mmCIF file of the N, C-alpha and C atoms, coordinates in Angstrom:
data_MODEL
# 
_entry.id   MODEL 
# 
loop_
_atom_site.group_PDB 
_atom_site.id 
_atom_site.type_symbol 
_atom_site.label_atom_id 
_atom_site.label_alt_id 
_atom_site.label_comp_id 
_atom_site.label_asym_id 
_atom_site.label_entity_id 
_atom_site.label_seq_id 
_atom_site.pdbx_PDB_ins_code 
_atom_site.Cartn_x 
_atom_site.Cartn_y 
_atom_site.Cartn_z 
_atom_site.occupancy 
_atom_site.B_iso_or_equiv 
_atom_site.pdbx_formal_charge 
_atom_site.auth_seq_id 
_atom_site.auth_comp_id 
_atom_site.auth_asym_id 
_atom_site.auth_atom_id 
_atom_site.pdbx_PDB_model_num 
ATOM 1   N N  . UNK A 1 1  ? 47.871 -42.542 29.413 1.00 0.00 ? 1  UNK A N  1 
ATOM 2   C CA . UNK A 1 1  ? 48.970 -41.649 29.073 1.00 0.00 ? 1  UNK A CA 1 
ATOM 3   C C  . UNK A 1 1  ? 48.755 -40.277 29.705 1.00 0.00 ? 1  UNK A C  1 
ATOM 4   N N  . UNK A 1 2  ? 49.857 -39.594 29.914 1.00 0.00 ? 2  UNK A N  1 
ATOM 5   C CA . UNK A 1 2  ? 49.829 -38.274 30.528 1.00 0.00 ? 2  UNK A CA 1 
ATOM 6   C C  . UNK A 1 2  ? 49.595 -37.218 29.447 1.00 0.00 ? 2  UNK A C  1 
ATOM 7   N N  . UNK A 1 3  ? 48.687 -36.308 29.704 1.00 0.00 ? 3  UNK A N  1 
ATOM 8   C CA . UNK A 1 3  ? 48.445 -35.192 28.789 1.00 0.00 ? 3  UNK A CA 1 
ATOM 9   C C  . UNK A 1 3  ? 49.436 -34.088 29.121 1.00 0.00 ? 3  UNK A C  1 
ATOM 10  N N  . UNK A 1 4  ? 50.151 -33.611 28.099 1.00 0.00 ? 4  UNK A N  1 
ATOM 11  C CA . UNK A 1 4  ? 51.078 -32.485 28.282 1.00 0.00 ? 4  UNK A CA 1 
ATOM 12  C C  . UNK A 1 4  ? 50.481 -31.278 27.564 1.00 0.00 ? 4  UNK A C  1 
ATOM 13  N N  . UNK A 1 5  ? 50.072 -30.290 28.328 1.00 0.00 ? 5  UNK A N  1 
ATOM 14  C CA . UNK A 1 5  ? 49.463 -29.095 27.756 1.00 0.00 ? 5  UNK A CA 1 
ATOM 15  C C  . UNK A 1 5  ? 50.542 -28.148 27.251 1.00 0.00 ? 5  UNK A C  1 
ATOM 16  N N  . UNK A 1 6  ? 50.255 -27.481 26.143 1.00 0.00 ? 6  UNK A N  1 
ATOM 17  C CA . UNK A 1 6  ? 51.193 -26.547 25.522 1.00 0.00 ? 6  UNK A CA 1 
ATOM 18  C C  . UNK A 1 6  ? 50.833 -25.144 25.992 1.00 0.00 ? 6  UNK A C  1 
ATOM 19  N N  . UNK A 1 7  ? 51.701 -24.559 26.791 1.00 0.00 ? 7  UNK A N  1 
ATOM 20  C CA . UNK A 1 7  ? 51.443 -23.239 27.374 1.00 0.00 ? 7  UNK A CA 1 
ATOM 21  C C  . UNK A 1 7  ? 51.333 -22.173 26.292 1.00 0.00 ? 7  UNK A C  1 
ATOM 22  N N  . UNK A 1 8  ? 50.287 -21.382 26.352 1.00 0.00 ? 8  UNK A N  1 
ATOM 23  C CA . UNK A 1 8  ? 50.105 -20.265 25.433 1.00 0.00 ? 8  UNK A CA 1 
ATOM 24  C C  . UNK A 1 8  ? 49.505 -20.636 24.093 1.00 0.00 ? 8  UNK A C  1 
ATOM 25  N N  . UNK A 1 9  ? 49.273 -21.926 23.840 1.00 0.00 ? 9  UNK A N  1 
ATOM 26  C CA . UNK A 1 9  ? 48.706 -22.346 22.552 1.00 0.00 ? 9  UNK A CA 1 
ATOM 27  C C  . UNK A 1 9  ? 47.221 -22.005 22.505 1.00 0.00 ? 9  UNK A C  1 
ATOM 28  N N  . UNK A 1 10 ? 46.776 -21.544 21.331 1.00 0.00 ? 10 UNK A N  1 
ATOM 29  C CA . UNK A 1 10 ? 45.373 -21.181 21.134 1.00 0.00 ? 10 UNK A CA 1 
ATOM 30  C C  . UNK A 1 10 ? 44.776 -22.137 20.107 1.00 0.00 ? 10 UNK A C  1 
ATOM 31  N N  . UNK A 1 11 ? 43.628 -22.701 20.413 1.00 0.00 ? 11 UNK A N  1 
ATOM 32  C CA . UNK A 1 11 ? 42.947 -23.614 19.494 1.00 0.00 ? 11 UNK A CA 1 
ATOM 33  C C  . UNK A 1 11 ? 42.437 -22.825 18.288 1.00 0.00 ? 11 UNK A C  1 
ATOM 34  N N  . UNK A 1 12 ? 42.742 -23.275 17.052 1.00 0.00 ? 12 UNK A N  1 
ATOM 35  C CA . UNK A 1 12 ? 42.271 -22.549 15.871 1.00 0.00 ? 12 UNK A CA 1 
ATOM 36  C C  . UNK A 1 12 ? 40.759 -22.643 15.669 1.00 0.00 ? 12 UNK A C  1 
ATOM 37  N N  . UNK A 1 13 ? 40.111 -23.620 16.299 1.00 0.00 ? 13 UNK A N  1 
ATOM 38  C CA . UNK A 1 13 ? 38.671 -23.784 16.117 1.00 0.00 ? 13 UNK A CA 1 
ATOM 39  C C  . UNK A 1 13 ? 37.864 -23.011 17.157 1.00 0.00 ? 13 UNK A C  1 
ATOM 40  N N  . UNK A 1 14 ? 38.108 -23.268 18.441 1.00 0.00 ? 14 UNK A N  1 
ATOM 41  C CA . UNK A 1 14 ? 37.309 -22.609 19.491 1.00 0.00 ? 14 UNK A CA 1 
ATOM 42  C C  . UNK A 1 14 ? 37.998 -21.369 20.062 1.00 0.00 ? 14 UNK A C  1 
ATOM 43  N N  . UNK A 1 15 ? 39.260 -21.146 19.698 1.00 0.00 ? 15 UNK A N  1 
ATOM 44  C CA . UNK A 1 15 ? 40.055 -19.981 20.075 1.00 0.00 ? 15 UNK A CA 1 
ATOM 45  C C  . UNK A 1 15 ? 40.271 -19.841 21.583 1.00 0.00 ? 15 UNK A C  1 
ATOM 46  N N  . UNK A 1 16 ? 40.217 -20.948 22.326 1.00 0.00 ? 16 UNK A N  1 
ATOM 47  C CA . UNK A 1 16 ? 40.514 -20.914 23.755 1.00 0.00 ? 16 UNK A CA 1 
ATOM 48  C C  . UNK A 1 16 ? 42.004 -21.146 23.960 1.00 0.00 ? 16 UNK A C  1 
ATOM 49  N N  . UNK A 1 17 ? 42.576 -20.435 24.930 1.00 0.00 ? 17 UNK A N  1 
ATOM 50  C CA . UNK A 1 17 ? 44.006 -20.555 25.205 1.00 0.00 ? 17 UNK A CA 1 
ATOM 51  C C  . UNK A 1 17 ? 44.253 -21.632 26.253 1.00 0.00 ? 17 UNK A C  1 
ATOM 52  N N  . UNK A 1 18 ? 45.408 -22.275 26.146 1.00 0.00 ? 18 UNK A N  1 
ATOM 53  C CA . UNK A 1 18 ? 45.885 -23.282 27.107 1.00 0.00 ? 18 UNK A CA 1 
ATOM 54  C C  . UNK A 1 18 ? 44.990 -24.517 27.183 1.00 0.00 ? 18 UNK A C  1 
ATOM 55  N N  . UNK A 1 19 ? 44.361 -24.895 26.084 1.00 0.00 ? 19 UNK A N  1 
ATOM 56  C CA . UNK A 1 19 ? 43.537 -26.109 26.040 1.00 0.00 ? 19 UNK A CA 1 
ATOM 57  C C  . UNK A 1 19 ? 44.147 -27.173 25.125 1.00 0.00 ? 19 UNK A C  1 
ATOM 58  N N  . UNK A 1 20 ? 45.239 -26.856 24.419 1.00 0.00 ? 20 UNK A N  1 
ATOM 59  C CA . UNK A 1 20 ? 45.878 -27.792 23.493 1.00 0.00 ? 20 UNK A CA 1 
ATOM 60  C C  . UNK A 1 20 ? 46.843 -28.686 24.270 1.00 0.00 ? 20 UNK A C  1 
ATOM 61  N N  . UNK A 1 21 ? 46.751 -29.991 24.037 1.00 0.00 ? 21 UNK A N  1 
ATOM 62  C CA . UNK A 1 21 ? 47.645 -30.940 24.707 1.00 0.00 ? 21 UNK A CA 1 
ATOM 63  C C  . UNK A 1 21 ? 48.128 -32.006 23.729 1.00 0.00 ? 21 UNK A C  1 
ATOM 64  N N  . UNK A 1 22 ? 49.214 -32.664 24.083 1.00 0.00 ? 22 UNK A N  1 
ATOM 65  C CA . UNK A 1 22 ? 49.740 -33.797 23.320 1.00 0.00 ? 22 UNK A CA 1 
ATOM 66  C C  . UNK A 1 22 ? 49.881 -34.975 24.276 1.00 0.00 ? 22 UNK A C  1 
ATOM 67  N N  . UNK A 1 23 ? 49.820 -36.167 23.708 1.00 0.00 ? 23 UNK A N  1 
ATOM 68  C CA . UNK A 1 23 ? 50.013 -37.392 24.484 1.00 0.00 ? 23 UNK A CA 1 
ATOM 69  C C  . UNK A 1 23 ? 51.078 -38.240 23.804 1.00 0.00 ? 23 UNK A C  1 
ATOM 70  N N  . UNK A 1 24 ? 51.787 -39.030 24.577 1.00 0.00 ? 24 UNK A N  1 
ATOM 71  C CA . UNK A 1 24 ? 52.761 -39.968 24.023 1.00 0.00 ? 24 UNK A CA 1 
ATOM 72  C C  . UNK A 1 24 ? 53.869 -39.270 23.261 1.00 0.00 ? 24 UNK A C  1 
ATOM 73  N N  . UNK A 1 25 ? 54.034 -39.643 21.990 1.00 0.00 ? 25 UNK A N  1 
ATOM 74  C CA . UNK A 1 25 ? 55.109 -39.090 21.159 1.00 0.00 ? 25 UNK A CA 1 
ATOM 75  C C  . UNK A 1 25 ? 54.830 -37.663 20.709 1.00 0.00 ? 25 UNK A C  1 
ATOM 76  N N  . UNK A 1 26 ? 53.625 -37.198 20.862 1.00 0.00 ? 26 UNK A N  1 
ATOM 77  C CA . UNK A 1 26 ? 53.297 -35.818 20.538 1.00 0.00 ? 26 UNK A CA 1 
ATOM 78  C C  . UNK A 1 26 ? 53.087 -35.543 19.067 1.00 0.00 ? 26 UNK A C  1 
ATOM 79  N N  . UNK A 1 27 ? 52.690 -36.560 18.295 1.00 0.00 ? 27 UNK A N  1 
ATOM 80  C CA . UNK A 1 27 ? 52.464 -36.352 16.866 1.00 0.00 ? 27 UNK A CA 1 
ATOM 81  C C  . UNK A 1 27 ? 51.095 -35.743 16.584 1.00 0.00 ? 27 UNK A C  1 
ATOM 82  N N  . UNK A 1 28 ? 50.179 -35.886 17.538 1.00 0.00 ? 28 UNK A N  1 
ATOM 83  C CA . UNK A 1 28 ? 48.841 -35.316 17.395 1.00 0.00 ? 28 UNK A CA 1 
ATOM 84  C C  . UNK A 1 28 ? 48.562 -34.442 18.610 1.00 0.00 ? 28 UNK A C  1 
ATOM 85  N N  . UNK A 1 29 ? 48.143 -33.207 18.353 1.00 0.00 ? 29 UNK A N  1 
ATOM 86  C CA . UNK A 1 29 ? 47.748 -32.299 19.429 1.00 0.00 ? 29 UNK A CA 1 
ATOM 87  C C  . UNK A 1 29 ? 46.231 -32.170 19.376 1.00 0.00 ? 29 UNK A C  1 
ATOM 88  N N  . UNK A 1 30 ? 45.612 -32.127 20.539 1.00 0.00 ? 30 UNK A N  1 
ATOM 89  C CA . UNK A 1 30 ? 44.156 -32.034 20.610 1.00 0.00 ? 30 UNK A CA 1 
ATOM 90  C C  . UNK A 1 30 ? 43.747 -30.895 21.531 1.00 0.00 ? 30 UNK A C  1 
ATOM 91  N N  . UNK A 1 31 ? 42.555 -30.379 21.276 1.00 0.00 ? 31 UNK A N  1 
ATOM 92  C CA . UNK A 1 31 ? 41.984 -29.360 22.149 1.00 0.00 ? 31 UNK A CA 1 
ATOM 93  C C  . UNK A 1 31 ? 41.107 -30.062 23.179 1.00 0.00 ? 31 UNK A C  1 
ATOM 94  N N  . UNK A 1 32 ? 41.349 -29.801 24.449 1.00 0.00 ? 32 UNK A N  1 
ATOM 95  C CA . UNK A 1 32 ? 40.567 -30.412 25.525 1.00 0.00 ? 32 UNK A CA 1 
ATOM 96  C C  . UNK A 1 32 ? 39.143 -29.865 25.556 1.00 0.00 ? 32 UNK A C  1 
ATOM 97  N N  . UNK A 1 33 ? 38.920 -28.671 25.015 1.00 0.00 ? 33 UNK A N  1 
ATOM 98  C CA . UNK A 1 33 ? 37.599 -28.051 25.063 1.00 0.00 ? 33 UNK A CA 1 
ATOM 99  C C  . UNK A 1 33 ? 36.684 -28.527 23.935 1.00 0.00 ? 33 UNK A C  1 
ATOM 100 N N  . UNK A 1 34 ? 37.182 -28.533 22.692 1.00 0.00 ? 34 UNK A N  1 
ATOM 101 C CA . UNK A 1 34 ? 36.306 -28.843 21.559 1.00 0.00 ? 34 UNK A CA 1 
ATOM 102 C C  . UNK A 1 34 ? 36.679 -30.122 20.814 1.00 0.00 ? 34 UNK A C  1 
ATOM 103 N N  . UNK A 1 35 ? 37.846 -30.715 21.115 1.00 0.00 ? 35 UNK A N  1 
ATOM 104 C CA . UNK A 1 35 ? 38.242 -31.957 20.463 1.00 0.00 ? 35 UNK A CA 1 
ATOM 105 C C  . UNK A 1 35 ? 38.974 -31.783 19.144 1.00 0.00 ? 35 UNK A C  1 
ATOM 106 N N  . UNK A 1 36 ? 39.244 -30.557 18.745 1.00 0.00 ? 36 UNK A N  1 
ATOM 107 C CA . UNK A 1 36 ? 39.964 -30.299 17.491 1.00 0.00 ? 36 UNK A CA 1 
ATOM 108 C C  . UNK A 1 36 ? 41.326 -30.989 17.519 1.00 0.00 ? 36 UNK A C  1 
ATOM 109 N N  . UNK A 1 37 ? 41.740 -31.587 16.389 1.00 0.00 ? 37 UNK A N  1 
ATOM 110 C CA . UNK A 1 37 ? 43.023 -32.278 16.307 1.00 0.00 ? 37 UNK A CA 1 
ATOM 111 C C  . UNK A 1 37 ? 43.947 -31.595 15.318 1.00 0.00 ? 37 UNK A C  1 
ATOM 112 N N  . UNK A 1 38 ? 45.199 -31.489 15.704 1.00 0.00 ? 38 UNK A N  1 
ATOM 113 C CA . UNK A 1 38 ? 46.240 -30.931 14.847 1.00 0.00 ? 38 UNK A CA 1 
ATOM 114 C C  . UNK A 1 38 ? 47.263 -32.032 14.600 1.00 0.00 ? 38 UNK A C  1 
ATOM 115 N N  . UNK A 1 39 ? 47.523 -32.366 13.343 1.00 0.00 ? 39 UNK A N  1 
ATOM 116 C CA . UNK A 1 39 ? 48.515 -33.375 12.993 1.00 0.00 ? 39 UNK A CA 1 
ATOM 117 C C  . UNK A 1 39 ? 49.851 -32.699 12.761 1.00 0.00 ? 39 UNK A C  1 
ATOM 118 N N  . UNK A 1 40 ? 50.906 -33.234 13.370 1.00 0.00 ? 40 UNK A N  1 
ATOM 119 C CA . UNK A 1 40 ? 52.245 -32.708 13.131 1.00 0.00 ? 40 UNK A CA 1 
ATOM 120 C C  . UNK A 1 40 ? 52.726 -33.262 11.795 1.00 0.00 ? 40 UNK A C  1 
ATOM 121 N N  . UNK A 1 41 ? 53.311 -32.430 10.929 1.00 0.00 ? 41 UNK A N  1 
ATOM 122 C CA . UNK A 1 41 ? 53.778 -32.919 9.636  1.00 0.00 ? 41 UNK A CA 1 
ATOM 123 C C  . UNK A 1 41 ? 54.840 -33.996 9.809  1.00 0.00 ? 41 UNK A C  1 
ATOM 124 N N  . UNK A 1 42 ? 54.841 -34.957 8.892  1.00 0.00 ? 42 UNK A N  1 
ATOM 125 C CA . UNK A 1 42 ? 55.804 -36.048 8.927  1.00 0.00 ? 42 UNK A CA 1 
ATOM 126 C C  . UNK A 1 42 ? 57.188 -35.510 8.608  1.00 0.00 ? 42 UNK A C  1 
ATOM 127 N N  . UNK A 1 43 ? 58.152 -35.802 9.466  1.00 0.00 ? 43 UNK A N  1 
ATOM 128 C CA . UNK A 1 43 ? 59.512 -35.282 9.289  1.00 0.00 ? 43 UNK A CA 1 
ATOM 129 C C  . UNK A 1 43 ? 60.188 -35.867 8.057  1.00 0.00 ? 43 UNK A C  1 
ATOM 130 N N  . UNK A 1 44 ? 59.783 -37.064 7.621  1.00 0.00 ? 44 UNK A N  1 
ATOM 131 C CA . UNK A 1 44 ? 60.417 -37.683 6.459  1.00 0.00 ? 44 UNK A CA 1 
ATOM 132 C C  . UNK A 1 44 ? 59.858 -37.144 5.148  1.00 0.00 ? 44 UNK A C  1 
ATOM 133 N N  . UNK A 1 45 ? 58.717 -36.466 5.193  1.00 0.00 ? 45 UNK A N  1 
ATOM 134 C CA . UNK A 1 45 ? 58.130 -35.899 3.983  1.00 0.00 ? 45 UNK A CA 1 
ATOM 135 C C  . UNK A 1 45 ? 58.947 -34.691 3.540  1.00 0.00 ? 45 UNK A C  1 
ATOM 136 N N  . UNK A 1 46 ? 59.230 -34.598 2.241  1.00 0.00 ? 46 UNK A N  1 
ATOM 137 C CA . UNK A 1 46 ? 60.030 -33.455 1.769  1.00 0.00 ? 46 UNK A CA 1 
ATOM 138 C C  . UNK A 1 46 ? 59.258 -32.155 1.897  1.00 0.00 ? 46 UNK A C  1 
ATOM 139 N N  . UNK A 1 47 ? 59.937 -31.140 2.362  1.00 0.00 ? 47 UNK A N  1 
ATOM 140 C CA . UNK A 1 47 ? 59.306 -29.830 2.459  1.00 0.00 ? 47 UNK A CA 1 
ATOM 141 C C  . UNK A 1 47 ? 59.383 -29.156 1.098  1.00 0.00 ? 47 UNK A C  1 
ATOM 142 N N  . UNK A 1 48 ? 58.778 -27.994 0.983  1.00 0.00 ? 48 UNK A N  1 
ATOM 143 C CA . UNK A 1 48 ? 58.808 -27.279 -0.287 1.00 0.00 ? 48 UNK A CA 1 
ATOM 144 C C  . UNK A 1 48 ? 60.244 -26.961 -0.651 1.00 0.00 ? 48 UNK A C  1 
ATOM 145 N N  . UNK A 1 49 ? 60.580 -27.225 -1.906 1.00 0.00 ? 49 UNK A N  1 
ATOM 146 C CA . UNK A 1 49 ? 61.953 -26.966 -2.335 1.00 0.00 ? 49 UNK A CA 1 
ATOM 147 C C  . UNK A 1 49 ? 62.145 -25.483 -2.630 1.00 0.00 ? 49 UNK A C  1 
ATOM 148 N N  . UNK A 1 50 ? 63.325 -25.017 -2.343 1.00 0.00 ? 50 UNK A N  1 
ATOM 149 C CA . UNK A 1 50 ? 63.673 -23.627 -2.603 1.00 0.00 ? 50 UNK A CA 1 
ATOM 150 C C  . UNK A 1 50 ? 64.235 -23.562 -4.010 1.00 0.00 ? 50 UNK A C  1 
ATOM 151 N N  . UNK A 1 51 ? 63.757 -22.624 -4.797 1.00 0.00 ? 51 UNK A N  1 
ATOM 152 C CA . UNK A 1 51 ? 64.252 -22.519 -6.164 1.00 0.00 ? 51 UNK A CA 1 
ATOM 153 C C  . UNK A 1 51 ? 65.721 -22.119 -6.164 1.00 0.00 ? 51 UNK A C  1 
ATOM 154 N N  . UNK A 1 52 ? 66.393 -22.400 -7.257 1.00 0.00 ? 52 UNK A N  1 
ATOM 155 C CA . UNK A 1 52 ? 67.827 -22.111 -7.370 1.00 0.00 ? 52 UNK A CA 1 
ATOM 156 C C  . UNK A 1 52 ? 68.105 -20.630 -7.161 1.00 0.00 ? 52 UNK A C  1 
ATOM 157 N N  . UNK A 1 53 ? 67.248 -19.771 -7.679 1.00 0.00 ? 53 UNK A N  1 
ATOM 158 C CA . UNK A 1 53 ? 67.466 -18.336 -7.549 1.00 0.00 ? 53 UNK A CA 1 
ATOM 159 C C  . UNK A 1 53 ? 67.348 -17.891 -6.090 1.00 0.00 ? 53 UNK A C  1 
ATOM 160 N N  . UNK A 1 54 ? 66.400 -18.435 -5.354 1.00 0.00 ? 54 UNK A N  1 
ATOM 161 C CA . UNK A 1 54 ? 66.232 -18.062 -3.951 1.00 0.00 ? 54 UNK A CA 1 
ATOM 162 C C  . UNK A 1 54 ? 67.363 -18.591 -3.089 1.00 0.00 ? 54 UNK A C  1 
ATOM 163 N N  . UNK A 1 55 ? 68.004 -19.673 -3.533 1.00 0.00 ? 55 UNK A N  1 
ATOM 164 C CA . UNK A 1 55 ? 69.051 -20.324 -2.766 1.00 0.00 ? 55 UNK A CA 1 
ATOM 165 C C  . UNK A 1 55 ? 70.421 -19.685 -3.007 1.00 0.00 ? 55 UNK A C  1 
ATOM 166 N N  . UNK A 1 56 ? 70.571 -18.886 -4.054 1.00 0.00 ? 56 UNK A N  1 
ATOM 167 C CA . UNK A 1 56 ? 71.847 -18.290 -4.406 1.00 0.00 ? 56 UNK A CA 1 
ATOM 168 C C  . UNK A 1 56 ? 72.100 -17.042 -3.569 1.00 0.00 ? 56 UNK A C  1 
ATOM 169 N N  . UNK A 1 57 ? 73.309 -16.950 -3.024 1.00 0.00 ? 57 UNK A N  1 
ATOM 170 C CA . UNK A 1 57 ? 73.680 -15.762 -2.246 1.00 0.00 ? 57 UNK A CA 1 
ATOM 171 C C  . UNK A 1 57 ? 73.890 -14.587 -3.189 1.00 0.00 ? 57 UNK A C  1 
ATOM 172 N N  . UNK A 1 58 ? 73.537 -13.417 -2.746 1.00 0.00 ? 58 UNK A N  1 
ATOM 173 C CA . UNK A 1 58 ? 73.697 -12.221 -3.556 1.00 0.00 ? 58 UNK A CA 1 
ATOM 174 C C  . UNK A 1 58 ? 74.519 -11.200 -2.788 1.00 0.00 ? 58 UNK A C  1 
ATOM 175 N N  . UNK A 1 59 ? 75.383 -10.498 -3.515 1.00 0.00 ? 59 UNK A N  1 
ATOM 176 C CA . UNK A 1 59 ? 76.213 -9.462  -2.915 1.00 0.00 ? 59 UNK A CA 1 
ATOM 177 C C  . UNK A 1 59 ? 75.401 -8.175  -2.858 1.00 0.00 ? 59 UNK A C  1 
ATOM 178 N N  . UNK A 1 60 ? 75.441 -7.522  -1.720 1.00 0.00 ? 60 UNK A N  1 
ATOM 179 C CA . UNK A 1 60 ? 74.718 -6.271  -1.526 1.00 0.00 ? 60 UNK A CA 1 
ATOM 180 C C  . UNK A 1 60 ? 75.715 -5.212  -1.095 1.00 0.00 ? 60 UNK A C  1 
ATOM 181 N N  . UNK A 1 61 ? 75.656 -4.040  -1.719 1.00 0.00 ? 61 UNK A N  1 
ATOM 182 C CA . UNK A 1 61 ? 76.531 -2.935  -1.351 1.00 0.00 ? 61 UNK A CA 1 
ATOM 183 C C  . UNK A 1 61 ? 75.728 -1.930  -0.535 1.00 0.00 ? 61 UNK A C  1 
ATOM 184 N N  . UNK A 1 62 ? 76.238 -1.596  0.635  1.00 0.00 ? 62 UNK A N  1 
ATOM 185 C CA . UNK A 1 62 ? 75.583 -0.611  1.484  1.00 0.00 ? 62 UNK A CA 1 
ATOM 186 C C  . UNK A 1 62 ? 76.155 0.760   1.173  1.00 0.00 ? 62 UNK A C  1 
ATOM 187 N N  . UNK A 1 63 ? 75.290 1.725   0.996  1.00 0.00 ? 63 UNK A N  1 
ATOM 188 C CA . UNK A 1 63 ? 75.707 3.079   0.654  1.00 0.00 ? 63 UNK A CA 1 
ATOM 189 C C  . UNK A 1 63 ? 75.218 4.023   1.736  1.00 0.00 ? 63 UNK A C  1 
ATOM 190 N N  . UNK A 1 64 ? 76.110 4.891   2.215  1.00 0.00 ? 64 UNK A N  1 
ATOM 191 C CA . UNK A 1 64 ? 75.740 5.889   3.203  1.00 0.00 ? 64 UNK A CA 1 
ATOM 192 C C  . UNK A 1 64 ? 75.313 7.140   2.444  1.00 0.00 ? 64 UNK A C  1 
ATOM 193 N N  . UNK A 1 65 ? 74.042 7.482   2.503  1.00 0.00 ? 65 UNK A N  1 
ATOM 194 C CA . UNK A 1 65 ? 73.520 8.610   1.753  1.00 0.00 ? 65 UNK A CA 1 
ATOM 195 C C  . UNK A 1 65 ? 73.641 9.935   2.497  1.00 0.00 ? 65 UNK A C  1 
ATOM 196 N N  . UNK A 1 66 ? 74.214 9.936   3.660  1.00 0.00 ? 66 UNK A N  1 
ATOM 197 C CA . UNK A 1 66 ? 74.388 11.159  4.415  1.00 0.00 ? 66 UNK A CA 1 
ATOM 198 C C  . UNK A 1 66 ? 75.381 12.041  3.664  1.00 0.00 ? 66 UNK A C  1 
ATOM 199 N N  . UNK A 1 67 ? 75.041 13.299  3.467  1.00 0.00 ? 67 UNK A N  1 
ATOM 200 C CA . UNK A 1 67 ? 75.933 14.206  2.742  1.00 0.00 ? 67 UNK A CA 1 
ATOM 201 C C  . UNK A 1 67 ? 77.199 14.436  3.549  1.00 0.00 ? 67 UNK A C  1 
ATOM 202 N N  . UNK A 1 68 ? 78.314 14.339  2.868  1.00 0.00 ? 68 UNK A N  1 
ATOM 203 C CA . UNK A 1 68 ? 79.596 14.554  3.542  1.00 0.00 ? 68 UNK A CA 1 
ATOM 204 C C  . UNK A 1 68 ? 79.744 16.035  3.855  1.00 0.00 ? 68 UNK A C  1 
ATOM 205 N N  . UNK A 1 69 ? 80.243 16.349  5.024  1.00 0.00 ? 69 UNK A N  1 
ATOM 206 C CA . UNK A 1 69 ? 80.446 17.744  5.405  1.00 0.00 ? 69 UNK A CA 1 
ATOM 207 C C  . UNK A 1 69 ? 81.764 18.210  4.802  1.00 0.00 ? 69 UNK A C  1 
ATOM 208 N N  . UNK A 1 70 ? 81.673 19.254  4.006  1.00 0.00 ? 70 UNK A N  1 
ATOM 209 C CA . UNK A 1 70 ? 82.878 19.832  3.405  1.00 0.00 ? 70 UNK A CA 1 
ATOM 210 C C  . UNK A 1 70 ? 83.003 21.268  3.878  1.00 0.00 ? 70 UNK A C  1 
ATOM 211 N N  . UNK A 1 71 ? 84.230 21.745  4.037  1.00 0.00 ? 71 UNK A N  1 
ATOM 212 C CA . UNK A 1 71 ? 84.391 23.142  4.462  1.00 0.00 ? 71 UNK A CA 1 
ATOM 213 C C  . UNK A 1 71 ? 83.885 24.089  3.379  1.00 0.00 ? 71 UNK A C  1 
ATOM 214 N N  . UNK A 1 72 ? 83.198 25.145  3.795  1.00 0.00 ? 72 UNK A N  1 
ATOM 215 C CA . UNK A 1 72 ? 82.688 26.132  2.841  1.00 0.00 ? 72 UNK A CA 1 
ATOM 216 C C  . UNK A 1 72 ? 83.801 27.093  2.452  1.00 0.00 ? 72 UNK A C  1 
ATOM 217 N N  . UNK A 1 73 ? 83.777 27.476  1.216  1.00 0.00 ? 73 UNK A N  1 
ATOM 218 C CA . UNK A 1 73 ? 84.733 28.492  0.758  1.00 0.00 ? 73 UNK A CA 1 
ATOM 219 C C  . UNK A 1 73 ? 84.234 29.859  1.192  1.00 0.00 ? 73 UNK A C  1 
ATOM 220 N N  . UNK A 1 74 ? 85.062 30.611  1.859  1.00 0.00 ? 74 UNK A N  1 
ATOM 221 C CA . UNK A 1 74 ? 84.690 31.958  2.311  1.00 0.00 ? 74 UNK A CA 1 
ATOM 222 C C  . UNK A 1 74 ? 85.084 32.952  1.246  1.00 0.00 ? 74 UNK A C  1 
ATOM 223 N N  . UNK A 1 75 ? 84.215 33.275  0.352  1.00 0.00 ? 75 UNK A N  1 
ATOM 224 C CA . UNK A 1 75 ? 84.503 34.229  -0.722 1.00 0.00 ? 75 UNK A CA 1 
ATOM 225 C C  . UNK A 1 75 ? 83.786 35.498  -0.526 1.00 0.00 ? 75 UNK A C  1 
# 
């Protein structure tokens, strides 16, 4: 199989750049220098659920705090 290197990727173990590659379907990435393996998470596995409060849209009012210029009274 052909090794496809990931440009700019840094190995978390040996910290060398441009040594991470994937083969075939690309589910496992390996470091060519130290052999470290990174498993891609399974797409069918449920990710962390967002709580109802975090998922609800909230209305936000923007306020301009700049003081309005008013004409001065000449007394």
